[in-house]
C-alpha positions in Angstrom: 0.1 0.2 -0.1 1.2 3.6 -0.9 2.3 6.0 1.9 0.0 8.9 1.5 -0.1 12.1 3.1 -2.2 15.2 3.8 -0.8 18.6 3.9 -2.0 21.9 5.1 -2.8 23.8 1.9 -1.7 27.5 1.7 -2.6 29.4 -1.6 0.3 31.6 -0.9 2.7 28.8 -0.8 0.9 27.5 -4.1 1.4 31.0 -5.7 5.3 31.2 -5.0 5.6 27.6 -6.2 3.8 28.4 -9.6 5.8 31.4 -10.0 9.0 29.5 -9.6 8.0 26.6 -12.1 7.0 29.4 -14.7 10.4 31.0 -14.2 9.1 34.1 -12.9 10.8 33.8 -9.6 13.6 31.7 -7.9 12.5 28.8 -5.9 12.4 29.3 -2.1 15.8 28.5 -0.5 14.1 25.7 1.6 13.0 24.1 -1.7 16.4 23.6 -3.2 17.3 20.1 -1.8 14.5 18.8 -4.1 14.1 21.3 -6.8 15.0 20.2 -10.2 14.9 21.8 -13.9 12.3 19.1 -14.6 9.7 21.1 -12.6 9.9 23.9 -15.0 10.1 21.7 -18.1 6.9 20.0 -16.7 4.7 23.1 -17.7 5.4 22.9 -21.4 5.1 19.1 -21.3 1.7 19.2 -19.5 0.2 21.4 -22.2 0.7 18.3 -24.7 -1.1 15.8 -22.5 1.7 14.4 -20.6 0.4 13.1 -17.3 3.8 12.0 -15.9 4.6 15.9 -16.2 1.4 16.8 -14.2 2.5 14.2 -11.4 5.9 16.0 -11.2 4.3 19.2 -10.9 1.6 18.2 -8.3 4.1 16.3 -6.3 6.5 19.2 -5.9 3.7 21.2 -4.4 3.3 18.7 -1.7 6.9 19.3 -0.9 6.7 23.1 -0.8 3.9 22.6 1.6 5.8 20.1 3.5 8.6 22.7 3.9 6.5 24.9 6.0 3.6 22.9 7.6 3.6 19.2 9.3 2.5 16.4 7.1 -0.2 14.0 8.4 0.8 10.6 7.1 0.0 7.1 7.3 -0.2 4.1 4.8 -3.3 4.5 2.8 -4.5 7.7 4.3 -5.6 10.5 1.9 -8.7 12.2 0.6 -9.0 10.1 -2.3 -8.9 6.8 -0.2 -11.4 8.3 2.3 -14.0 9.2 -0.6 -13.5 5.6 -2.1 -13.5 3.4 1.2 -14.9 5.3 4.1 -17.5 8.1 3.2 -18.3 9.1 -0.2 -19.9 12.5 1.2 -16.4 13.8 1.4 -16.1 14.0 -2.4 -18.6 17.0 -2.4 -15.8 19.1 -0.8 -12.9 17.8 -2.8 -11.6 20.0 -5.7 -9.2 18.9 -8.5 -5.6 20.1 -8.4 -6.1 21.8 -11.5 -8.3 24.3 -10.0 -5.6 25.4 -7.4 -2.9 25.6 -10.0 -5.0 28.0 -12.2 -6.0 30.2 -9.1 -2.2 30.2 -8.4 -1.4 31.6 -11.7 -0.7 28.6 -14.3 -2.6 29.0 -17.4 -5.8 26.7 -18.0 -4.6 25.2 -21.0 -1.7 23.9 -19.2 -3.6 21.8 -16.6 -6.2 19.9 -18.8 -3.9 16.6 -18.4 -3.8 16.7 -14.6 -5.9 13.8 -12.9 -8.7 15.0 -10.6 -7.6 12.5 -7.9 -4.8 10.2 -6.7 -4.3 7.2 -9.1 -4.3 4.4 -6.5 -3.8 1.8 -9.4 -0.1 2.5 -10.0 0.1 6.3 -10.5 3.3 6.5 -8.5 4.5 9.7 -6.7 1.8 12.6 -7.1 -0.3 15.0 -5.7 -4.0 14.9 -5.8 -7.3 16.8 -4.8 -7.6 19.3 -2.1 -10.2 20.8 0.2 -10.1 24.5 0.2 -10.0 26.5 3.6 -13.6 27.6 3.1 -14.7 24.2 3.2 -12.8 22.9 6.3 -15.7 23.7 8.7 -18.1 21.4 6.5 -15.5 18.7 6.4 -15.3 18.8 10.3 -18.9 18.5 10.6 -19.1 15.5 7.9 -16.5 13.7 9.7 -18.1 14.3 13.2 -21.5 13.4 12.2 -20.7 10.4 10.2 -17.9 9.0 12.6 -19.6 6.0 13.9 -20.5 4.9 10.4 -16.9 5.6 9.5 -15.4 3.5 12.4 -17.6 0.5 11.5 -16.5 0.7 7.9 -12.8 1.1 8.6 -13.2 -1.9 11.2 -14.9 -4.0 8.5 -12.2 -3.4 6.1 -9.6 -4.4 8.6 -8.1 -0.9 9.0 -7.4 0.5 12.4 -10.4 3.1 13.0 -8.7 4.4 16.0 -5.5 5.4 14.1 -7.1 6.6 10.9 -9.8 8.7 12.6 -7.6 10.1 15.2 -5.2 11.3 12.4 -7.9 12.6 10.2 -9.4 14.7 13.0 -6.0 16.1 13.9 -5.4 17.0 10.4 -8.6 18.8 10.0 -8.1 20.6 13.4 -4.7 21.9 12.5 -5.9 23.1 9.1 -8.6 24.8 10.5 -6.8 26.6 13.4 -4.4 27.9 10.5 -7.0 29.0 8.2 -5.8 26.5 5.8 -7.1 23.8 3.4 -5.9 20.1 3.0 -3.9 18.8 -0.1 -3.4 15.3 -0.7 -0.2 13.5 -2.0 1.1 9.9 -2.9 4.5 8.7 -2.0 5.6 12.2 -1.4 7.0 11.5 2.2 10.4 9.8 2.2 11.1 10.3 -1.5 12.8 13.8 -1.3 14.9 15.6 1.1 12.5 18.2 2.9 14.6 20.4 5.3 12.5 20.9 8.6 10.0 18.0 7.5 7.6 17.6 10.6 5.7 14.2 10.2 2.5 13.8 12.2 1.1 10.2 12.7 -1.6 8.8 14.6 -1.5 8.9 18.4 -1.1 5.9 20.5 -4.7 4.6 21.5 -4.1 5.3 24.9 -3.0 8.9 24.5 -5.8 9.8 21.8 -8.6 12.0 22.8 -10.6 10.0 25.4 -14.0 11.1 24.0 -13.3 10.0 20.3 -11.7 6.9 21.5 -15.0 5.9 23.5 -17.0 7.0 20.4 -15.1 4.7 18.1 -15.2 1.8 20.7 -19.0 2.1 21.2 -19.7 1.9 17.5 -17.7 -1.2 17.1 -19.2 -2.8 20.0 -22.5 -2.1 18.6 -21.9 -3.5 15.4 -20.5 -6.7 17.0 -23.7 -7.1 18.9 -25.9 -6.5 16.0 -24.1 -9.2 14.2 -24.2 -11.6 16.8 -28.0 -11.0 17.4 -28.7 -11.8 13.6 -26.3 -14.6 13.4 -28.3 -16.3 16.6 -31.5 -15.4 14.9 -31.0 -17.0 11.6 -29.3 -20.1 13.3 -32.9 -20.5 15.2 -34.6 -20.4 11.7 
């Protein structure tokens, strides 16, 4: 499974990054350990439909964001996987990366080949969709109101609902406190030297928010009781 990550999304960082890849400004000093000429070349290659160039450009933005903000990371943890495996409702809040790149100053004609989500079927290193800052309150609301259902689905899929839900809530809380959005990436962490990289991983179950822990436990136990009841009922029949 791919190592995925969520990065607090700052439009100002995106603007500086796009200016650098267009050659209108020099890359930030903190980016020079991973910056390559191929990022500037990617802009022209994208216009001809080169998807790998799009992936390079979206990946670079993840590294730029990771240079300034903590990265929330876990295997299989992203907006795309959340929409596909946990709660489809989040898809209403997700925006394609092409939108943020156009807002940051890239020509619309250059972003037509950008995927709208992470490619979980062998897409490799890349950035993906994002939730803008103005939608973060709604994301927090959806995550909280659907938490018990999410816990059951994660548990049924043999994922750790405690770790995944804890990390998602921490990422959302941090972004909201900073007035930022969230941007997803795949295999960005560990593939480049990002000075000052700060990784945030799920809390130990004993140290996580006790209210969140109890809600998850209660949801899983209720599901087990329901299954036990129906199992006994059908055996009687």
